[in-house]
ChimeraX commands (.cxc) that place a marker at each C-alpha (Angstrom):
marker #1 position 17.11,-8.72,-22.22 radius 0.5
marker #1 position 15.82,-5.63,-23.99 radius 0.5
marker #1 position 13.36,-3.08,-22.57 radius 0.5
marker #1 position 10.07,-2.87,-24.43 radius 0.5
marker #1 position 10.66,0.72,-25.57 radius 0.5
marker #1 position 14.04,1.93,-26.78 radius 0.5
marker #1 position 15.31,5.22,-25.37 radius 0.5
marker #1 position 15.60,8.17,-27.72 radius 0.5
marker #1 position 17.04,11.65,-27.30 radius 0.5
marker #1 position 13.82,13.19,-25.99 radius 0.5
marker #1 position 13.22,13.87,-22.30 radius 0.5
marker #1 position 10.72,11.46,-20.78 radius 0.5
marker #1 position 9.66,11.90,-17.19 radius 0.5
marker #1 position 7.10,10.07,-15.12 radius 0.5
marker #1 position 4.60,10.33,-12.31 radius 0.5
marker #1 position 4.43,7.13,-10.26 radius 0.5
marker #1 position 1.91,7.43,-7.42 radius 0.5
marker #1 position 0.99,4.49,-5.23 radius 0.5
marker #1 position -2.70,3.92,-4.36 radius 0.5
marker #1 position -1.95,3.02,-0.74 radius 0.5
marker #1 position -3.83,6.09,0.47 radius 0.5
marker #1 position -4.94,9.56,-0.53 radius 0.5
marker #1 position -2.40,11.92,-2.09 radius 0.5
marker #1 position -1.46,14.92,0.05 radius 0.5
marker #1 position 0.25,18.30,-0.31 radius 0.5
marker #1 position 3.71,16.74,-0.13 radius 0.5
marker #1 position 2.94,14.36,-3.00 radius 0.5
marker #1 position 1.55,17.24,-5.04 radius 0.5
marker #1 position 4.77,19.24,-4.67 radius 0.5
marker #1 position 6.91,16.39,-5.98 radius 0.5
marker #1 position 4.52,15.68,-8.86 radius 0.5
marker #1 position 4.50,19.36,-9.79 radius 0.5
marker #1 position 8.31,19.51,-9.94 radius 0.5
marker #1 position 8.46,16.33,-12.03 radius 0.5
marker #1 position 5.81,17.64,-14.43 radius 0.5
marker #1 position 7.43,21.06,-14.82 radius 0.5
marker #1 position 10.88,19.59,-15.37 radius 0.5
marker #1 position 9.73,17.39,-18.24 radius 0.5
marker #1 position 7.36,19.88,-19.83 radius 0.5
marker #1 position 9.79,22.81,-19.59 radius 0.5
marker #1 position 12.20,20.76,-21.71 radius 0.5
marker #1 position 9.53,19.96,-24.26 radius 0.5
marker #1 position 9.49,16.41,-22.99 radius 0.5
marker #1 position 6.88,13.75,-22.44 radius 0.5
marker #1 position 5.46,12.42,-19.21 radius 0.5
marker #1 position 4.16,8.95,-18.32 radius 0.5
marker #1 position 1.74,8.02,-15.57 radius 0.5
marker #1 position 2.21,4.73,-13.73 radius 0.5
marker #1 position 0.08,3.36,-10.91 radius 0.5
marker #1 position 2.35,1.42,-8.53 radius 0.5
marker #1 position -0.19,-0.99,-7.07 radius 0.5
marker #1 position 1.76,-4.20,-6.47 radius 0.5
marker #1 position 1.99,-3.60,-2.71 radius 0.5
marker #1 position -1.38,-5.32,-2.46 radius 0.5
marker #1 position -1.89,-5.43,1.34 radius 0.5
marker #1 position -1.58,-1.64,1.53 radius 0.5
marker #1 position -3.51,-0.72,-1.63 radius 0.5
marker #1 position -6.75,1.05,-0.81 radius 0.5
marker #1 position -9.93,0.49,-2.81 radius 0.5
marker #1 position -10.72,3.50,-4.98 radius 0.5
marker #1 position -7.36,5.17,-4.31 radius 0.5
marker #1 position -6.16,4.77,-7.91 radius 0.5
marker #1 position -9.19,6.60,-9.31 radius 0.5
marker #1 position -8.83,9.28,-6.67 radius 0.5
marker #1 position -5.17,9.97,-7.42 radius 0.5
marker #1 position -5.94,10.36,-11.12 radius 0.5
marker #1 position -8.61,12.88,-10.14 radius 0.5
marker #1 position -6.07,14.67,-7.94 radius 0.5
marker #1 position -3.59,15.02,-10.80 radius 0.5
marker #1 position -6.24,16.30,-13.18 radius 0.5
marker #1 position -7.42,18.80,-10.56 radius 0.5
marker #1 position -3.88,20.18,-10.35 radius 0.5
marker #1 position -3.74,20.45,-14.13 radius 0.5
marker #1 position -1.03,17.81,-14.54 radius 0.5
marker #1 position -1.41,15.79,-17.72 radius 0.5
marker #1 position 0.53,12.87,-19.17 radius 0.5
marker #1 position 1.23,11.15,-22.48 radius 0.5
marker #1 position 0.08,7.70,-23.50 radius 0.5
marker #1 position -2.01,5.20,-21.56 radius 0.5
marker #1 position -1.80,4.80,-17.80 radius 0.5
marker #1 position 0.52,1.94,-16.87 radius 0.5
marker #1 position -0.73,-0.28,-14.03 radius 0.5
marker #1 position 1.90,-2.45,-12.38 radius 0.5
marker #1 position -0.46,-5.23,-11.35 radius 0.5
marker #1 position -1.14,-5.84,-15.05 radius 0.5
marker #1 position 2.55,-6.40,-15.83 radius 0.5
marker #1 position 3.56,-9.32,-13.63 radius 0.5
marker #1 position 4.76,-11.44,-16.55 radius 0.5
marker #1 position 7.18,-8.70,-17.62 radius 0.5
marker #1 position 8.69,-8.52,-14.15 radius 0.5
marker #1 position 9.06,-12.30,-14.09 radius 0.5
marker #1 position 11.06,-12.16,-17.33 radius 0.5
marker #1 position 13.48,-9.75,-15.65 radius 0.5
marker #1 position 13.76,-12.06,-12.63 radius 0.5
marker #1 position 14.55,-14.98,-14.94 radius 0.5
marker #1 position 17.32,-12.92,-16.53 radius 0.5
marker #1 position 18.85,-12.31,-13.10 radius 0.5
marker #1 position 18.49,-15.99,-12.24 radius 0.5
marker #1 position 20.30,-17.00,-15.41 radius 0.5
marker #1 position 23.29,-14.96,-14.24 radius 0.5
marker #1 position 23.15,-16.31,-10.65 radius 0.5
marker #1 position 22.77,-12.72,-9.46 radius 0.5
marker #1 position 19.91,-13.70,-7.14 radius 0.5
marker #1 position 19.33,-16.53,-4.69 radius 0.5
marker #1 position 16.31,-17.99,-2.84 radius 0.5
marker #1 position 16.05,-16.72,0.73 radius 0.5
marker #1 position 13.85,-18.32,3.40 radius 0.5
marker #1 position 14.64,-15.77,6.13 radius 0.5
marker #1 position 11.71,-13.97,7.72 radius 0.5
marker #1 position 11.88,-10.40,8.99 radius 0.5
marker #1 position 12.13,-11.71,12.54 radius 0.5
marker #1 position 14.96,-14.08,11.55 radius 0.5
marker #1 position 16.97,-11.15,10.21 radius 0.5
marker #1 position 16.17,-8.91,13.17 radius 0.5
marker #1 position 17.27,-11.61,15.62 radius 0.5
marker #1 position 20.52,-12.42,13.85 radius 0.5
marker #1 position 23.38,-11.50,16.16 radius 0.5
marker #1 position 25.50,-10.34,13.24 radius 0.5
marker #1 position 22.84,-8.07,11.79 radius 0.5
marker #1 position 23.40,-4.47,12.91 radius 0.5
marker #1 position 20.66,-1.96,12.27 radius 0.5
marker #1 position 21.16,0.66,9.60 radius 0.5
marker #1 position 19.51,4.03,10.05 radius 0.5
marker #1 position 16.07,4.10,8.38 radius 0.5
marker #1 position 16.83,0.79,6.65 radius 0.5
marker #1 position 16.16,-1.75,9.38 radius 0.5
marker #1 position 18.53,-4.64,10.06 radius 0.5
marker #1 position 21.30,-5.45,7.59 radius 0.5
marker #1 position 20.75,-8.83,5.96 radius 0.5
marker #1 position 23.44,-11.12,7.43 radius 0.5
marker #1 position 23.80,-13.32,4.33 radius 0.5
marker #1 position 22.24,-16.39,5.91 radius 0.5
marker #1 position 21.04,-17.80,2.57 radius 0.5
marker #1 position 23.70,-16.25,0.33 radius 0.5
marker #1 position 25.40,-19.63,-0.15 radius 0.5
marker #1 position 22.42,-20.93,-2.09 radius 0.5
marker #1 position 22.26,-21.15,-5.88 radius 0.5
marker #1 position 19.24,-20.63,-8.12 radius 0.5
marker #1 position 18.78,-24.39,-8.50 radius 0.5
marker #1 position 18.22,-24.73,-4.75 radius 0.5
marker #1 position 14.77,-23.22,-5.21 radius 0.5
marker #1 position 13.48,-26.56,-6.52 radius 0.5
marker #1 position 14.30,-28.35,-3.27 radius 0.5
marker #1 position 12.69,-25.55,-1.24 radius 0.5
marker #1 position 9.55,-25.94,-3.33 radius 0.5
marker #1 position 9.50,-29.67,-2.74 radius 0.5
marker #1 position 9.84,-29.03,0.99 radius 0.5
marker #1 position 6.96,-26.54,0.86 radius 0.5
marker #1 position 9.15,-23.72,2.18 radius 0.5
marker #1 position 8.33,-20.15,1.17 radius 0.5
marker #1 position 11.20,-18.08,-0.16 radius 0.5
marker #1 position 11.98,-14.68,-1.66 radius 0.5
marker #1 position 14.68,-13.87,-4.21 radius 0.5
marker #1 position 17.54,-11.65,-3.04 radius 0.5
marker #1 position 19.97,-9.77,-5.25 radius 0.5
marker #1 position 23.66,-10.20,-4.48 radius 0.5
marker #1 position 25.18,-6.83,-3.59 radius 0.5
marker #1 position 28.84,-6.85,-4.56 radius 0.5
marker #1 position 29.39,-3.09,-4.76 radius 0.5
marker #1 position 27.51,0.19,-4.39 radius 0.5
marker #1 position 27.33,2.45,-7.46 radius 0.5
marker #1 position 28.08,6.15,-6.96 radius 0.5
marker #1 position 25.61,8.43,-8.68 radius 0.5
marker #1 position 25.13,12.14,-9.27 radius 0.5
marker #1 position 21.79,13.57,-8.23 radius 0.5
marker #1 position 20.36,16.77,-9.72 radius 0.5
marker #1 position 19.83,18.24,-6.24 radius 0.5
marker #1 position 21.96,16.20,-3.85 radius 0.5
marker #1 position 25.10,16.12,-6.00 radius 0.5
marker #1 position 27.42,13.12,-5.92 radius 0.5
marker #1 position 26.02,10.46,-3.61 radius 0.5
marker #1 position 28.21,7.85,-1.94 radius 0.5
marker #1 position 26.42,5.11,0.01 radius 0.5
marker #1 position 27.39,1.65,1.20 radius 0.5
marker #1 position 24.63,-0.88,0.63 radius 0.5
marker #1 position 26.48,-3.41,2.74 radius 0.5
marker #1 position 25.66,-1.16,5.70 radius 0.5
marker #1 position 22.18,-0.28,4.42 radius 0.5
marker #1 position 20.32,-3.55,4.25 radius 0.5
marker #1 position 22.82,-5.65,2.32 radius 0.5
marker #1 position 21.48,-8.09,-0.26 radius 0.5
marker #1 position 17.96,-6.91,-1.11 radius 0.5
marker #1 position 14.73,-8.60,-2.13 radius 0.5
marker #1 position 13.68,-8.34,-5.77 radius 0.5
marker #1 position 10.88,-10.92,-5.64 radius 0.5
marker #1 position 8.76,-11.45,-2.54 radius 0.5
marker #1 position 7.73,-14.78,-1.05 radius 0.5
marker #1 position 4.10,-14.12,-2.04 radius 0.5
marker #1 position 5.21,-14.48,-5.68 radius 0.5
marker #1 position 5.06,-10.78,-6.55 radius 0.5
marker #1 position 7.88,-8.43,-7.59 radius 0.5
marker #1 position 9.44,-6.09,-5.06 radius 0.5
marker #1 position 9.46,-2.34,-5.65 radius 0.5
marker #1 position 13.13,-2.20,-6.64 radius 0.5
marker #1 position 12.73,-4.60,-9.57 radius 0.5
marker #1 position 9.34,-3.39,-10.77 radius 0.5
marker #1 position 10.32,0.27,-10.92 radius 0.5
marker #1 position 13.47,-0.48,-12.93 radius 0.5
marker #1 position 11.60,-2.66,-15.42 radius 0.5
marker #1 position 8.85,-0.07,-15.84 radius 0.5
marker #1 position 11.16,2.93,-16.21 radius 0.5
marker #1 position 13.26,1.09,-18.80 radius 0.5
marker #1 position 10.19,-0.10,-20.67 radius 0.5
marker #1 position 8.76,3.42,-20.73 radius 0.5
marker #1 position 11.98,4.95,-22.01 radius 0.5
marker #1 position 12.18,7.13,-18.90 radius 0.5
marker #1 position 15.19,9.45,-19.02 radius 0.5
marker #1 position 14.49,11.49,-15.88 radius 0.5
marker #1 position 13.23,10.34,-12.48 radius 0.5
marker #1 position 12.06,13.05,-10.07 radius 0.5
marker #1 position 10.94,11.77,-6.69 radius 0.5
marker #1 position 11.21,12.36,-2.92 radius 0.5
marker #1 position 14.64,12.26,-1.32 radius 0.5
marker #1 position 13.49,9.48,1.00 radius 0.5
marker #1 position 14.16,7.23,-1.99 radius 0.5
marker #1 position 17.84,8.13,-2.32 radius 0.5
marker #1 position 18.86,4.81,-0.66 radius 0.5
marker #1 position 16.86,2.94,-3.33 radius 0.5
marker #1 position 18.85,4.48,-6.17 radius 0.5
marker #1 position 22.09,2.44,-5.92 radius 0.5
marker #1 position 20.00,-0.73,-5.65 radius 0.5
marker #1 position 18.17,0.21,-8.82 radius 0.5
marker #1 position 21.43,1.11,-10.56 radius 0.5
marker #1 position 22.71,-2.39,-9.79 radius 0.5
marker #1 position 19.61,-3.81,-11.48 radius 0.5
marker #1 position 20.03,-1.55,-14.52 radius 0.5
marker #1 position 23.60,-2.82,-14.78 radius 0.5
marker #1 position 22.57,-6.46,-14.41 radius 0.5
marker #1 position 19.78,-6.16,-16.97 radius 0.5
marker #1 position 21.94,-4.26,-19.46 radius 0.5
marker #1 position 19.84,-1.10,-19.50 radius 0.5
marker #1 position 20.79,2.58,-19.43 radius 0.5
marker #1 position 19.60,4.25,-16.20 radius 0.5
marker #1 position 17.78,7.59,-16.15 radius 0.5
marker #1 position 19.02,10.78,-14.53 radius 0.5
marker #1 position 17.84,11.22,-10.94 radius 0.5
marker #1 position 16.59,14.23,-8.99 radius 0.5
marker #1 position 15.51,13.64,-5.40 radius 0.5
marker #1 position 13.37,16.43,-4.01 radius 0.5
marker #1 position 13.38,17.30,-0.28 radius 0.5
marker #1 position 10.11,16.29,1.36 radius 0.5
marker #1 position 7.33,18.40,2.80 radius 0.5
marker #1 position 7.34,17.94,6.57 radius 0.5
marker #1 position 5.34,19.06,9.58 radius 0.5
marker #1 position 6.53,21.33,12.36 radius 0.5
marker #1 position 8.10,18.30,14.07 radius 0.5
marker #1 position 10.36,17.71,11.07 radius 0.5
marker #1 position 8.66,14.45,10.13 radius 0.5
marker #1 position 7.01,13.77,6.78 radius 0.5
marker #1 position 3.38,14.78,6.44 radius 0.5
marker #1 position 0.92,12.44,8.16 radius 0.5
marker #1 position -2.42,12.53,9.95 radius 0.5
marker #1 position -0.73,13.91,13.05 radius 0.5
marker #1 position -0.16,17.15,11.12 radius 0.5
marker #1 position -3.81,17.56,10.20 radius 0.5
marker #1 position -5.68,16.57,7.07 radius 0.5
marker #1 position -3.64,17.72,4.06 radius 0.5
marker #1 position -5.18,15.30,1.58 radius 0.5
marker #1 position -5.86,16.85,-1.82 radius 0.5
marker #1 position -9.39,15.48,-1.84 radius 0.5
marker #1 position -10.04,17.24,1.45 radius 0.5
marker #1 position -8.69,20.52,0.08 radius 0.5
marker #1 position -11.00,20.22,-2.91 radius 0.5
marker #1 position -14.01,19.47,-0.74 radius 0.5
marker #1 position -13.15,22.49,1.42 radius 0.5
marker #1 position -13.36,24.71,-1.65 radius 0.5
marker #1 position -9.63,25.32,-2.17 radius 0.5
marker #1 position -8.85,26.10,-5.81 radius 0.5
marker #1 position -6.02,24.23,-7.50 radius 0.5
marker #1 position -4.42,27.53,-8.48 radius 0.5
marker #1 position -4.19,28.52,-4.82 radius 0.5
marker #1 position -2.37,25.31,-3.88 radius 0.5
marker #1 position -0.10,25.62,-6.91 radius 0.5
marker #1 position 0.81,29.12,-5.76 radius 0.5
marker #1 position 1.78,27.80,-2.34 radius 0.5
marker #1 position 3.86,25.01,-3.85 radius 0.5
marker #1 position 5.54,27.36,-6.32 radius 0.5
marker #1 position 6.42,29.74,-3.51 radius 0.5
marker #1 position 7.88,26.85,-1.49 radius 0.5
marker #1 position 10.10,26.05,-4.48 radius 0.5
marker #1 position 11.37,29.62,-4.81 radius 0.5
marker #1 position 9.59,30.41,-8.07 radius 0.5
marker #1 position 7.26,33.04,-6.59 radius 0.5
marker #1 position 8.02,35.84,-4.14 radius 0.5
marker #1 position 4.72,35.36,-2.32 radius 0.5
marker #1 position 1.85,32.90,-2.11 radius 0.5
marker #1 position -0.61,33.77,-4.86 radius 0.5
marker #1 position -2.85,31.77,-7.20 radius 0.5
marker #1 position -1.26,30.62,-10.43 radius 0.5
marker #1 position -2.05,28.05,-13.12 radius 0.5
marker #1 position 0.35,25.22,-13.84 radius 0.5
marker #1 position 0.99,26.40,-17.40 radius 0.5
marker #1 position 2.01,29.80,-16.05 radius 0.5
marker #1 position 4.72,28.13,-13.99 radius 0.5
marker #1 position 6.55,26.72,-17.01 radius 0.5
marker #1 position 8.64,29.87,-17.69 radius 0.5
marker #1 position 9.29,30.27,-13.94 radius 0.5
marker #1 position 10.61,26.76,-13.35 radius 0.5
marker #1 position 14.25,26.65,-12.18 radius 0.5
marker #1 position 15.96,23.72,-10.51 radius 0.5
marker #1 position 18.48,25.97,-8.80 radius 0.5
marker #1 position 15.72,27.85,-6.94 radius 0.5
marker #1 position 14.43,24.77,-5.12 radius 0.5
marker #1 position 15.63,24.75,-1.48 radius 0.5
marker #1 position 17.85,21.82,-0.56 radius 0.5
marker #1 position 16.19,21.35,2.83 radius 0.5
marker #1 position 12.69,19.99,3.60 radius 0.5
marker #1 position 9.79,22.42,3.30 radius 0.5
marker #1 position 8.07,22.85,6.66 radius 0.5
marker #1 position 4.34,23.20,6.06 radius 0.5
marker #1 position 2.87,25.54,8.68 radius 0.5
marker #1 position -0.81,26.10,9.48 radius 0.5
marker #1 position -0.50,29.69,8.24 radius 0.5
marker #1 position 0.58,28.44,4.82 radius 0.5
marker #1 position -2.65,26.50,4.47 radius 0.5
marker #1 position -4.64,29.40,5.86 radius 0.5
marker #1 position -3.13,31.58,3.14 radius 0.5
marker #1 position -4.89,29.43,0.52 radius 0.5
marker #1 position -8.13,29.32,2.44 radius 0.5
marker #1 position -7.77,26.03,4.27 radius 0.5
marker #1 position -7.48,24.97,7.89 radius 0.5
marker #1 position -6.06,21.45,8.35 radius 0.5
marker link #1:1,2 radius 0.2
marker link #1:2,3 radius 0.2
marker link #1:3,4 radius 0.2
marker link #1:4,5 radius 0.2
marker link #1:5,6 radius 0.2
marker link #1:6,7 radius 0.2
marker link #1:7,8 radius 0.2
marker link #1:8,9 radius 0.2
marker link #1:9,10 radius 0.2
marker link #1:10,11 radius 0.2
marker link #1:11,12 radius 0.2
marker link #1:12,13 radius 0.2
marker link #1:13,14 radius 0.2
marker link #1:14,15 radius 0.2
marker link #1:15,16 radius 0.2
marker link #1:16,17 radius 0.2
marker link #1:17,18 radius 0.2
marker link #1:18,19 radius 0.2
marker link #1:19,20 radius 0.2
marker link #1:20,21 radius 0.2
marker link #1:21,22 radius 0.2
marker link #1:22,23 radius 0.2
marker link #1:23,24 radius 0.2
marker link #1:24,25 radius 0.2
marker link #1:25,26 radius 0.2
marker link #1:26,27 radius 0.2
marker link #1:27,28 radius 0.2
marker link #1:28,29 radius 0.2
marker link #1:29,30 radius 0.2
marker link #1:30,31 radius 0.2
marker link #1:31,32 radius 0.2
marker link #1:32,33 radius 0.2
marker link #1:33,34 radius 0.2
marker link #1:34,35 radius 0.2
marker link #1:35,36 radius 0.2
marker link #1:36,37 radius 0.2
marker link #1:37,38 radius 0.2
marker link #1:38,39 radius 0.2
marker link #1:39,40 radius 0.2
marker link #1:40,41 radius 0.2
marker link #1:41,42 radius 0.2
marker link #1:42,43 radius 0.2
marker link #1:43,44 radius 0.2
marker link #1:44,45 radius 0.2
marker link #1:45,46 radius 0.2
marker link #1:46,47 radius 0.2
marker link #1:47,48 radius 0.2
marker link #1:48,49 radius 0.2
marker link #1:49,50 radius 0.2
marker link #1:50,51 radius 0.2
marker link #1:51,52 radius 0.2
marker link #1:52,53 radius 0.2
marker link #1:53,54 radius 0.2
marker link #1:54,55 radius 0.2
marker link #1:55,56 radius 0.2
marker link #1:56,57 radius 0.2
marker link #1:57,58 radius 0.2
marker link #1:58,59 radius 0.2
marker link #1:59,60 radius 0.2
marker link #1:60,61 radius 0.2
marker link #1:61,62 radius 0.2
marker link #1:62,63 radius 0.2
marker link #1:63,64 radius 0.2
marker link #1:64,65 radius 0.2
marker link #1:65,66 radius 0.2
marker link #1:66,67 radius 0.2
marker link #1:67,68 radius 0.2
marker link #1:68,69 radius 0.2
marker link #1:69,70 radius 0.2
marker link #1:70,71 radius 0.2
marker link #1:71,72 radius 0.2
marker link #1:72,73 radius 0.2
marker link #1:73,74 radius 0.2
marker link #1:74,75 radius 0.2
marker link #1:75,76 radius 0.2
marker link #1:76,77 radius 0.2
marker link #1:77,78 radius 0.2
marker link #1:78,79 radius 0.2
marker link #1:79,80 radius 0.2
marker link #1:80,81 radius 0.2
marker link #1:81,82 radius 0.2
marker link #1:82,83 radius 0.2
marker link #1:83,84 radius 0.2
marker link #1:84,85 radius 0.2
marker link #1:85,86 radius 0.2
marker link #1:86,87 radius 0.2
marker link #1:87,88 radius 0.2
marker link #1:88,89 radius 0.2
marker link #1:89,90 radius 0.2
marker link #1:90,91 radius 0.2
marker link #1:91,92 radius 0.2
marker link #1:92,93 radius 0.2
marker link #1:93,94 radius 0.2
marker link #1:94,95 radius 0.2
marker link #1:95,96 radius 0.2
marker link #1:96,97 radius 0.2
marker link #1:97,98 radius 0.2
marker link #1:98,99 radius 0.2
marker link #1:99,100 radius 0.2
marker link #1:100,101 radius 0.2
marker link #1:101,102 radius 0.2
marker link #1:102,103 radius 0.2
marker link #1:103,104 radius 0.2
marker link #1:104,105 radius 0.2
marker link #1:105,106 radius 0.2
marker link #1:106,107 radius 0.2
marker link #1:107,108 radius 0.2
marker link #1:108,109 radius 0.2
marker link #1:109,110 radius 0.2
marker link #1:110,111 radius 0.2
marker link #1:111,112 radius 0.2
marker link #1:112,113 radius 0.2
marker link #1:113,114 radius 0.2
marker link #1:114,115 radius 0.2
marker link #1:115,116 radius 0.2
marker link #1:116,117 radius 0.2
marker link #1:117,118 radius 0.2
marker link #1:118,119 radius 0.2
marker link #1:119,120 radius 0.2
marker link #1:120,121 radius 0.2
marker link #1:121,122 radius 0.2
marker link #1:122,123 radius 0.2
marker link #1:123,124 radius 0.2
marker link #1:124,125 radius 0.2
marker link #1:125,126 radius 0.2
marker link #1:126,127 radius 0.2
marker link #1:127,128 radius 0.2
marker link #1:128,129 radius 0.2
marker link #1:129,130 radius 0.2
marker link #1:130,131 radius 0.2
marker link #1:131,132 radius 0.2
marker link #1:132,133 radius 0.2
marker link #1:133,134 radius 0.2
marker link #1:134,135 radius 0.2
marker link #1:135,136 radius 0.2
marker link #1:136,137 radius 0.2
marker link #1:137,138 radius 0.2
marker link #1:138,139 radius 0.2
marker link #1:139,140 radius 0.2
marker link #1:140,141 radius 0.2
marker link #1:141,142 radius 0.2
marker link #1:142,143 radius 0.2
marker link #1:143,144 radius 0.2
marker link #1:144,145 radius 0.2
marker link #1:145,146 radius 0.2
marker link #1:146,147 radius 0.2
marker link #1:147,148 radius 0.2
marker link #1:148,149 radius 0.2
marker link #1:149,150 radius 0.2
marker link #1:150,151 radius 0.2
marker link #1:151,152 radius 0.2
marker link #1:152,153 radius 0.2
marker link #1:153,154 radius 0.2
marker link #1:154,155 radius 0.2
marker link #1:155,156 radius 0.2
marker link #1:156,157 radius 0.2
marker link #1:157,158 radius 0.2
marker link #1:158,159 radius 0.2
marker link #1:159,160 radius 0.2
marker link #1:160,161 radius 0.2
marker link #1:161,162 radius 0.2
marker link #1:162,163 radius 0.2
marker link #1:163,164 radius 0.2
marker link #1:164,165 radius 0.2
marker link #1:165,166 radius 0.2
marker link #1:166,167 radius 0.2
marker link #1:167,168 radius 0.2
marker link #1:168,169 radius 0.2
marker link #1:169,170 radius 0.2
marker link #1:170,171 radius 0.2
marker link #1:171,172 radius 0.2
marker link #1:172,173 radius 0.2
marker link #1:173,174 radius 0.2
marker link #1:174,175 radius 0.2
marker link #1:175,176 radius 0.2
marker link #1:176,177 radius 0.2
marker link #1:177,178 radius 0.2
marker link #1:178,179 radius 0.2
marker link #1:179,180 radius 0.2
marker link #1:180,181 radius 0.2
marker link #1:181,182 radius 0.2
marker link #1:182,183 radius 0.2
marker link #1:183,184 radius 0.2
marker link #1:184,185 radius 0.2
marker link #1:185,186 radius 0.2
marker link #1:186,187 radius 0.2
marker link #1:187,188 radius 0.2
marker link #1:188,189 radius 0.2
marker link #1:189,190 radius 0.2
marker link #1:190,191 radius 0.2
marker link #1:191,192 radius 0.2
marker link #1:192,193 radius 0.2
marker link #1:193,194 radius 0.2
marker link #1:194,195 radius 0.2
marker link #1:195,196 radius 0.2
marker link #1:196,197 radius 0.2
marker link #1:197,198 radius 0.2
marker link #1:198,199 radius 0.2
marker link #1:199,200 radius 0.2
marker link #1:200,201 radius 0.2
marker link #1:201,202 radius 0.2
marker link #1:202,203 radius 0.2
marker link #1:203,204 radius 0.2
marker link #1:204,205 radius 0.2
marker link #1:205,206 radius 0.2
marker link #1:206,207 radius 0.2
marker link #1:207,208 radius 0.2
marker link #1:208,209 radius 0.2
marker link #1:209,210 radius 0.2
marker link #1:210,211 radius 0.2
marker link #1:211,212 radius 0.2
marker link #1:212,213 radius 0.2
marker link #1:213,214 radius 0.2
marker link #1:214,215 radius 0.2
marker link #1:215,216 radius 0.2
marker link #1:216,217 radius 0.2
marker link #1:217,218 radius 0.2
marker link #1:218,219 radius 0.2
marker link #1:219,220 radius 0.2
marker link #1:220,221 radius 0.2
marker link #1:221,222 radius 0.2
marker link #1:222,223 radius 0.2
marker link #1:223,224 radius 0.2
marker link #1:224,225 radius 0.2
marker link #1:225,226 radius 0.2
marker link #1:226,227 radius 0.2
marker link #1:227,228 radius 0.2
marker link #1:228,229 radius 0.2
marker link #1:229,230 radius 0.2
marker link #1:230,231 radius 0.2
marker link #1:231,232 radius 0.2
marker link #1:232,233 radius 0.2
marker link #1:233,234 radius 0.2
marker link #1:234,235 radius 0.2
marker link #1:235,236 radius 0.2
marker link #1:236,237 radius 0.2
marker link #1:237,238 radius 0.2
marker link #1:238,239 radius 0.2
marker link #1:239,240 radius 0.2
marker link #1:240,241 radius 0.2
marker link #1:241,242 radius 0.2
marker link #1:242,243 radius 0.2
marker link #1:243,244 radius 0.2
marker link #1:244,245 radius 0.2
marker link #1:245,246 radius 0.2
marker link #1:246,247 radius 0.2
marker link #1:247,248 radius 0.2
marker link #1:248,249 radius 0.2
marker link #1:249,250 radius 0.2
marker link #1:250,251 radius 0.2
marker link #1:251,252 radius 0.2
marker link #1:252,253 radius 0.2
marker link #1:253,254 radius 0.2
marker link #1:254,255 radius 0.2
marker link #1:255,256 radius 0.2
marker link #1:256,257 radius 0.2
marker link #1:257,258 radius 0.2
marker link #1:258,259 radius 0.2
marker link #1:259,260 radius 0.2
marker link #1:260,261 radius 0.2
marker link #1:261,262 radius 0.2
marker link #1:262,263 radius 0.2
marker link #1:263,264 radius 0.2
marker link #1:264,265 radius 0.2
marker link #1:265,266 radius 0.2
marker link #1:266,267 radius 0.2
marker link #1:267,268 radius 0.2
marker link #1:268,269 radius 0.2
marker link #1:269,270 radius 0.2
marker link #1:270,271 radius 0.2
marker link #1:271,272 radius 0.2
marker link #1:272,273 radius 0.2
marker link #1:273,274 radius 0.2
marker link #1:274,275 radius 0.2
marker link #1:275,276 radius 0.2
marker link #1:276,277 radius 0.2
marker link #1:277,278 radius 0.2
marker link #1:278,279 radius 0.2
marker link #1:279,280 radius 0.2
marker link #1:280,281 radius 0.2
marker link #1:281,282 radius 0.2
marker link #1:282,283 radius 0.2
marker link #1:283,284 radius 0.2
marker link #1:284,285 radius 0.2
marker link #1:285,286 radius 0.2
marker link #1:286,287 radius 0.2
marker link #1:287,288 radius 0.2
marker link #1:288,289 radius 0.2
marker link #1:289,290 radius 0.2
marker link #1:290,291 radius 0.2
marker link #1:291,292 radius 0.2
marker link #1:292,293 radius 0.2
marker link #1:293,294 radius 0.2
marker link #1:294,295 radius 0.2
marker link #1:295,296 radius 0.2
marker link #1:296,297 radius 0.2
marker link #1:297,298 radius 0.2
marker link #1:298,299 radius 0.2
marker link #1:299,300 radius 0.2
marker link #1:300,301 radius 0.2
marker link #1:301,302 radius 0.2
marker link #1:302,303 radius 0.2
marker link #1:303,304 radius 0.2
marker link #1:304,305 radius 0.2
marker link #1:305,306 radius 0.2
marker link #1:306,307 radius 0.2
marker link #1:307,308 radius 0.2
marker link #1:308,309 radius 0.2
marker link #1:309,310 radius 0.2
marker link #1:310,311 radius 0.2
marker link #1:311,312 radius 0.2
marker link #1:312,313 radius 0.2
marker link #1:313,314 radius 0.2
marker link #1:314,315 radius 0.2
marker link #1:315,316 radius 0.2
marker link #1:316,317 radius 0.2
marker link #1:317,318 radius 0.2
marker link #1:318,319 radius 0.2
marker link #1:319,320 radius 0.2
marker link #1:320,321 radius 0.2
marker link #1:321,322 radius 0.2
view
């Protein structure tokens, strides 16, 4: 199976927001780093709306996030890719995995897995899948359909790829202790995140993925899919998150840090960019700056390897009180 767009020698990055809610300061920091990395190398940037998580998608959120990116001064190349318009492409990838018997139909519910005596809980990953349905073959799906039983498709995890991250260095994980066999197609007949993102990045010729370090555990899963589908994976850079004073990722409990709220409060994009640039070590103090002016200042090695703690005084410095 070939991706729709062959990969060349140019750098191609991407922005891949999900319209499950308003974008906040933490999202903006990651998008800024991704944009600067690609543009500073003379590369291209794609924009993809990851909207297949339908129960959580908020009406109007996609339009709002595009407005947020434009407010920050972040542009992109080519048309906007919308995942919900690409279901047939994801199904082709699933069929390729099925042809290799790399996936199997699984009828286990979340509660079934949680209640399994042999399913220990992995940190941040929930219960490890105990392999209840792993003995099934692809052909068994026909009988399940005849019985009217809902099922998802799980990928067989036989090993965990080691990868080198731009910020985290060499990463060694064990997927057998972090969820085990994972879902690539959900029982509501839609693709899971892990499959969709691999298909889209390969199709877009993406050579560099910059995203939050909460997605580090997803990377070996995606590398397994690249391997199974015969595609070359991109380079990865996982950026430490922006967190509140309690050390947890930004949320409502930390005050309203939505970009739309900052705009409505009269905060200029240049002011926020100055705060974000300072948090990345590119400026000595918080001061307004345009995104284009950050291109010659961008340095990967300056970005702190620990989460950035957003304090009220940081927001006050740009004229905002959360």
